[in-house]
C-alpha positions as CSV (number, residue, x, y, z in Angstrom):
1,X,-13.6,17.7,35.2
2,X,-12.3,18.0,31.6
3,X,-10.1,21.1,30.9
4,X,-10.9,23.0,27.7
5,X,-8.2,23.5,25.1
6,X,-6.8,26.9,24.3
7,X,-8.0,26.8,20.8
8,X,-11.6,26.5,21.7
9,X,-11.2,29.5,24.0
10,X,-9.5,31.4,21.2
11,X,-12.5,30.9,18.9
12,X,-14.9,32.0,21.6
13,X,-13.0,35.1,22.4
14,X,-12.6,35.9,18.7
15,X,-16.4,35.7,18.2
16,X,-17.0,38.0,21.1
17,X,-14.4,40.4,19.6
18,X,-16.2,40.4,16.3
19,X,-19.5,41.4,18.0
20,X,-17.8,44.2,20.1
21,X,-16.3,45.6,16.8
22,X,-19.6,45.3,15.1
23,X,-21.3,47.4,17.8
24,X,-18.4,49.6,18.8
25,X,-17.3,50.9,15.4
26,X,-20.6,52.6,14.5
27,X,-21.3,53.9,18.0
28,X,-17.8,55.2,18.2
29,X,-18.4,57.3,15.2
30,X,-22.0,58.3,16.2
31,X,-20.7,59.7,19.6
32,X,-17.5,61.2,18.2
33,X,-15.0,58.7,19.7
34,X,-13.8,57.5,16.2
35,X,-13.4,58.8,12.7
36,X,-15.4,57.4,9.9
37,X,-12.8,55.2,8.1
38,X,-11.7,53.4,11.4
39,X,-15.3,52.8,12.2
40,X,-15.9,51.2,8.7
41,X,-12.6,49.3,9.2
42,X,-14.0,47.8,12.5
43,X,-17.0,46.5,10.6
44,X,-14.8,44.9,8.0
45,X,-12.6,43.3,10.7
46,X,-15.8,42.0,12.5
47,X,-17.0,40.4,9.4
48,X,-13.6,38.7,8.6
49,X,-13.3,37.4,12.2
50,X,-16.9,36.1,12.1
51,X,-16.3,34.2,8.9
52,X,-13.0,32.7,10.4
53,X,-14.8,31.6,13.5
54,X,-17.7,30.2,11.5
55,X,-15.6,28.1,9.2
56,X,-12.7,27.3,11.6
57,X,-15.1,26.7,14.5
58,X,-17.1,24.1,12.5
59,X,-14.0,22.2,11.6
60,X,-12.6,22.2,15.0
61,X,-16.0,21.3,16.5
62,X,-16.0,18.2,14.3
63,X,-12.4,17.4,15.6
64,X,-13.4,17.9,19.2
65,X,-16.4,15.8,18.9
66,X,-14.5,13.0,17.4
67,X,-11.9,13.2,20.2
68,X,-14.5,13.3,22.9
69,X,-13.6,16.8,23.9
70,X,-17.2,17.7,24.9
71,X,-16.3,20.9,26.6
72,X,-14.4,22.3,23.7
73,X,-17.1,21.3,21.3
74,X,-19.7,23.1,23.4
75,X,-17.4,26.2,23.5
76,X,-17.0,26.1,19.8
77,X,-20.7,25.8,19.3
78,X,-21.2,28.9,21.3
79,X,-18.6,30.7,19.4
80,X,-20.2,29.7,16.1
81,X,-23.6,31.0,17.2
82,X,-22.1,34.3,18.2
83,X,-20.2,34.6,14.9
84,X,-23.6,34.5,13.1
85,X,-24.5,37.8,14.6
86,X,-22.2,40.0,12.5
87,X,-23.0,38.0,9.4
88,X,-26.6,38.5,9.9
89,X,-26.2,42.1,10.7
90,X,-24.0,43.0,7.8
91,X,-25.2,40.5,5.2
92,X,-28.4,42.4,4.0
93,X,-26.6,45.8,3.8
94,X,-23.8,44.3,1.8
95,X,-26.2,42.6,-0.6
96,X,-28.2,45.7,-0.9
97,X,-25.0,47.7,-1.8
98,X,-24.3,45.3,-4.6
99,X,-27.7,45.7,-6.1
100,X,-28.1,49.5,-6.2
101,X,-25.9,52.1,-7.9
102,X,-23.4,54.1,-5.8
103,X,-25.4,57.3,-5.5
104,X,-26.8,59.2,-2.5
105,X,-28.9,62.0,-4.1
106,X,-32.4,61.0,-5.0
107,X,-35.1,63.2,-6.4
108,X,-38.6,62.7,-7.9
109,X,-37.8,65.5,-10.4
110,X,-34.5,64.8,-11.9
111,X,-34.8,67.6,-14.5
112,X,-35.3,70.3,-11.8
113,X,-34.5,68.9,-8.4
114,X,-36.0,70.5,-5.4
115,X,-33.6,72.9,-3.6
116,X,-32.8,73.3,0.0
117,X,-32.9,76.4,2.2
118,X,-32.4,76.0,6.0
119,X,-30.6,72.6,5.5
120,X,-27.8,74.3,3.6
121,X,-26.4,75.8,6.9
122,X,-26.8,72.5,8.6
123,X,-24.4,70.8,6.1
124,X,-21.3,73.0,6.7
125,X,-19.2,69.9,7.6
126,X,-20.9,67.5,5.2
127,X,-18.7,65.4,2.9
128,X,-21.2,65.5,0.0
129,X,-22.4,68.7,-1.6
130,X,-25.9,69.6,-2.7
131,X,-25.0,70.2,-6.4
132,X,-27.1,67.6,-8.2
133,X,-25.0,65.2,-10.2
134,X,-21.6,66.8,-9.3
135,X,-20.1,63.4,-8.2
136,X,-21.4,61.5,-11.1
137,X,-19.9,63.8,-13.7
138,X,-23.2,65.5,-14.7
139,X,-26.9,65.8,-13.6
140,X,-27.9,63.7,-16.7
141,X,-25.5,60.9,-15.5
142,X,-27.0,60.8,-12.0
143,X,-30.5,61.0,-13.4
144,X,-29.9,58.0,-15.6
145,X,-28.5,56.0,-12.8
146,X,-31.4,56.8,-10.6
147,X,-34.2,56.2,-13.0
148,X,-32.6,52.7,-14.0
149,X,-32.5,51.7,-10.3
150,X,-35.6,53.4,-8.9
151,X,-38.2,54.0,-11.7
152,X,-40.9,54.3,-9.1
153,X,-39.6,57.5,-7.6
154,X,-41.7,60.1,-9.5
155,X,-43.6,63.3,-8.9
156,X,-46.9,62.9,-7.0
157,X,-50.0,64.8,-7.9
158,X,-52.4,65.6,-5.1
159,X,-55.9,67.1,-4.8
160,X,-54.8,69.0,-1.7
161,X,-54.1,72.7,-2.0
162,X,-50.5,73.8,-1.7
163,X,-50.9,75.0,1.8
164,X,-52.7,71.8,2.8
165,X,-50.0,69.7,1.3
166,X,-47.3,71.7,3.1
167,X,-49.0,70.9,6.4
168,X,-49.5,67.3,5.6
169,X,-46.0,66.8,4.5
170,X,-44.6,68.2,7.8
171,X,-46.9,66.0,9.8
172,X,-45.9,62.9,7.8
173,X,-42.2,63.4,8.1
174,X,-42.5,64.0,11.8
175,X,-44.5,60.8,12.2
176,X,-41.8,58.9,10.2
177,X,-39.1,59.9,12.7
178,X,-37.5,62.8,10.8
179,X,-36.6,66.1,12.5
180,X,-38.6,68.8,10.6
181,X,-36.4,71.9,10.4
182,X,-38.3,74.1,8.1
183,X,-42.0,74.6,7.1
184,X,-42.3,77.3,4.6
185,X,-45.9,77.7,3.4
186,X,-45.2,80.8,1.3
187,X,-42.5,79.0,-0.8
188,X,-44.0,75.5,-0.6
189,X,-41.1,73.8,1.0
190,X,-40.6,71.5,4.0
191,X,-37.2,70.3,5.1
192,X,-36.2,67.5,7.5
193,X,-33.3,65.6,8.7
194,X,-33.1,61.8,9.1
195,X,-30.6,60.2,11.4
196,X,-29.5,56.6,11.1
197,X,-29.5,54.4,14.2
198,X,-26.1,52.9,14.4
199,X,-23.7,55.4,12.8
200,X,-25.9,58.4,13.3
201,X,-25.5,59.4,9.7
202,X,-27.6,62.3,8.7
203,X,-29.6,62.5,5.4
204,X,-31.5,65.7,4.4
205,X,-34.8,65.7,2.8
206,X,-36.8,68.5,1.1
207,X,-40.5,68.4,0.0
208,X,-41.3,70.9,-2.8
209,X,-45.1,71.7,-3.1
210,X,-46.3,73.6,-6.2
211,X,-49.9,74.6,-6.9
212,X,-51.7,73.1,-9.9
213,X,-55.1,73.7,-11.4
214,X,-56.4,70.5,-9.7
215,X,-54.5,70.8,-6.4
216,X,-50.7,70.5,-5.9
217,X,-47.7,68.7,-7.3
218,X,-45.4,67.1,-4.8
219,X,-41.6,66.6,-5.4
220,X,-39.2,65.1,-2.9
221,X,-35.4,65.0,-2.7
222,X,-33.2,63.2,-0.2
223,X,-29.5,63.6,0.0
224,X,-26.9,62.0,2.3
225,X,-24.2,64.1,4.0
226,X,-21.7,61.2,4.1
227,X,-20.9,58.4,1.8
228,X,-20.8,57.6,-2.0
229,X,-23.6,55.1,-1.8
230,X,-26.6,55.3,0.5
231,X,-27.5,51.6,0.0
232,X,-30.9,52.6,-1.3
233,X,-31.9,54.5,1.9
234,X,-32.8,57.8,0.3
235,X,-35.0,56.1,-2.3
236,X,-36.7,54.0,0.3
237,X,-37.3,57.2,2.4
238,X,-38.9,59.0,-0.4
239,X,-41.0,56.0,-1.5
240,X,-42.3,55.7,2.2
241,X,-43.1,59.3,2.3
242,X,-45.0,59.3,-1.0
243,X,-47.0,56.2,0.0
244,X,-48.0,57.8,3.3
245,X,-48.9,61.1,1.5
246,X,-51.0,59.4,-1.1
247,X,-53.1,57.4,1.4
């Protein structure tokens, strides 16, 4: 029976470590076992290790095959396959991050963004504030960035009355997996919280409904509690809501 070499085992173990870091970092933050920066660092390390295994493993697999080290070649192939997991998991978010502006506050009405009520008290420990444009230097600067990146995020006009629109907004948000925390028919406001799967990041969303002569006007704002960039998540959430509401 052929004995495998240490280097093939090393690549296999390294690939497994990369997957453990990929999963453990986000879940560690989500469940309170790790701070945010170490959790992000674990993802970066996982990505680096995966790239090293992919490149180094392919080279060594070629060497092992030429030397007839079938056991080592097979271990290296397994390591290479495992290393693809972090690359596939992190590739799309990284690509998305490069294609969108580093913003985390999105509103259909950039002139007079909807305001929050109940959510304000839920954000006591949030890293980001609710002052529109504060981190971009001005509201105008944030509005410009958003409109260039997401021109489709605009106010929706509905034939529903304001009270009907409030009720429908609450139902849609619940159906889309958000936690509805406030339904205010009198003031035309619905608030909800979205929680991401891996890190458990929370984004806050408010729907503002105003009566019009023909029905109602729907504006939506979604703001992340943590992070400079939302990787397009808030805009996608608003677009999904508006599409469902308009059907």
